[in-house]
C-alpha positions in Angstrom: 76.0 -86.8 13.6 73.2 -89.2 12.8 73.2 -90.5 16.4 72.8 -87.0 17.7 69.9 -86.3 15.3 68.2 -89.5 16.4 68.7 -88.8 20.1 67.3 -85.3 19.7 64.3 -86.7 17.8 63.7 -89.4 20.5 63.9 -86.9 23.3 61.5 -84.6 21.6 59.1 -87.4 20.9 59.3 -88.6 24.5 58.6 -85.0 25.7 55.6 -84.8 23.4 54.2 -88.1 24.8 54.7 -86.8 28.3 52.9 -83.6 27.6 50.0 -85.5 26.0 49.8 -87.7 29.1 49.9 -84.7 31.4 47.1 -83.0 29.6 45.0 -86.2 29.8 45.5 -86.3 33.5 44.6 -82.7 33.9 41.4 -83.1 31.8 40.4 -86.2 33.8 40.9 -84.3 37.1 38.8 -81.4 35.7 36.0 -83.8 34.7 36.0 -85.5 38.1 35.9 -82.1 39.8 32.9 -80.9 37.7 31.1 -84.2 38.4 31.8 -84.0 42.2 30.7 -80.3 42.3 27.5 -81.1 40.4 26.7 -84.0 42.7 27.5 -81.9 45.8 25.2 -79.1 44.5 22.4 -81.6 43.8 22.6 -83.0 47.3 22.4 -79.6 49.0 
């Protein structure tokens, strides 16, 4: 029973880390897109 609880907690913790990593990647892409758009607008 304890092993199942530990495994369940570990999977949940790993999933939480994955979602944090995904949101950081998405945020980074949005920032890069905004900077690129601002640069493109300034060059025009």
